[in-house]
N, C-alpha and C positions, 0 to 999 in steps of 0.2 A: 807460890806457884809460878812456874816460868810463863812468860807471855806467849811465846810461839816457838814451835819447833819447825825449822825449815831445812830440808836436806835435798841433795842432788845426786844423780847417778848418770854416767854416760852409758848409752846402750851400745850394742855390738856395732851398729852403724855409725857411732860417734855422736848421735844426737843426745842432747841434755834433757833429762826428765827431772821433775821436782815433786816433792810431797811436803805438805806443811799441815800442822794441826795446832789448834788452840781451844781454850775454853771460853765461850761467850757467856759471861756471867749474867748479863742482862736478860738473855733468853734461856739461860740454863741449858745450853747445848754444847756438845763437843763437836767441833767442826774440823773436817778433813778436806783439804783442797789439794788437787794433784793434776798432773798432765805434762805435756811437752812444753819446755821452756819456749816462750814466744807466742804461744797459742792460748786462747781462752781456756781456763782450767775447768775441771769438773769438781763439784762440791757435794759432800755428804754431811748431813747434820744428824746428830743423835741426842735425844733428850737425856739429860743426866739429873740425878737427884740433888747433888751438891758438889762443892769444890773437891772434896776428898775422892769422890767417884771419878771426877774429871781428871784428877791427878793420876789415878790408876790407869785410865785410858791413855793419857799422855805417855806414861811409862811404857805401856804395852805398844803404843804406836812407835816410840823411839826404838824399842827392841826389835820390832818387826822390820823397821826401815834398815837398821844396822844389819840384820840377817839377810835382807834383800840387796845389800850392797850400797845403800844410800848413805851419804855422809855430809856434814856441814862443809861448805866451801869457805876456807879461811879468808878473811878480808884481804890478806896479802896476795891471794890468787885471783882477786876480782879487779874491777876497774872503776875508776871515777868517771862518770858520764855527767857532764855539766850542761844543763839546759839554760841557755842564756838569752835574755831579751834585752834589746837595745832600748834605752830610756831617753827621754828628752831633757831630763834634769840630772844633776850630779847625785842628789840624795834620793830621788824618787818622790812622786806625789802620792796623794791619797789614792788616786786611780792605780798607780803602780803597786801600792801595797795591796789593793784589792786583787790585782793581777797575780801577785805573789801568792796570796792565799788560795785563789781559784786554781792556779797552775799547780801548786803543791798538792792540794786535795785531789785534783784530777790525776796527777802523776802517781801519787801514792796508790790509788785504786787501780789504775791502768797497769802499772808495773807489777803490783802484787798478784793480781788475778792471772798473770801470765808467767809467774815465776821469774820475773826479770829484775828483781831487786827492790831496794828501798830508797826512799828520799831521806837523805841524811841531814841536810840543813839548807837554809835559804839565806842569802845575804845580798845586800846592795853594795856595789862598788861604784866608782866613777862612771855614771851614765849607763850602768848595767845592773840587771837583776840576774843573779846566778843561783840556780837550784842544783845542789850536789846530790847525785844519785849513786849508790853503790850497786854495781851490776855484775852478774857472772858472765854475760855475753854481750859484748859491745855492739855488734852489728844488729842483733835482734832488738836490743834496747833502743838504739837510734831509730830504727824503723817504727817501733811501737810509740816512741815519743812523738815522732812526726804525725802519726795517725791520731794520737791523743790531742796534740795541739790543734790540728785541723778540726777534729770532732768537737772539741770544747771551746772553739773560737778563742784561742789563746794568742791572738795577734801573730799569726804565722809569718807575716812579712818582716817581723823584727826578731825572728828566731835564729839562733846559731846553736850548734851542739858541738862540744869538744869532748875528747876522751883521753885518759892516761891510765897506765897501770897504777894500782893502789900504792905501790911502793915507789913510784916515780911521779909524784903530783906536780912536778915542775915541767913535765914533758907533754903537755896537752897538744893533741893534733886535732885539726878541724875535721869534723865528720859530716857536718851539714851547715849550710849558710843560705839564708833566703836572698842574700845579696852577694855579688861577686867578692870573694875573699880567698886568701891563701893561707891564713894563719888564724890561730885562736888564742886569745889572752883573757885572763881573768880581770 
């Protein structure tokens, strides 16, 4: 069974809407999450008897979304948004690893419930923690990341955010820095 179906559509006014659905095996529920990208989504859960029933609901959901004009946004049309925290050591300490786990978990939830993308990976480089997110809307993702970092006490004073088109990962531009800066580097 597929993990999750996530699709998007531009409205007549140009705003991006999203819909996603998945089967929560633990609670035996079919979950549909939808709304305007960048805003807290609405969620509907339906109890289902088994995985086969959930698969049928996922197929029906995908068909309805296609009929309504929703489609998957290919990775190539999205953006890398990197959430970066400055570290005091080259490799990172136990505290830094805790920050990486806490920040990744917070961002996974915050971005997903707003249709803003997924956390792809986390890596430590020289004196930096980088969390790579794949996002359909850079500006809304950057705003949401700043809100998440403040709300989750993720050391906002050490935060920088850079973004680049998926197909141009060597062209990161600085989108936010807690300290005066003009460029962004991994």
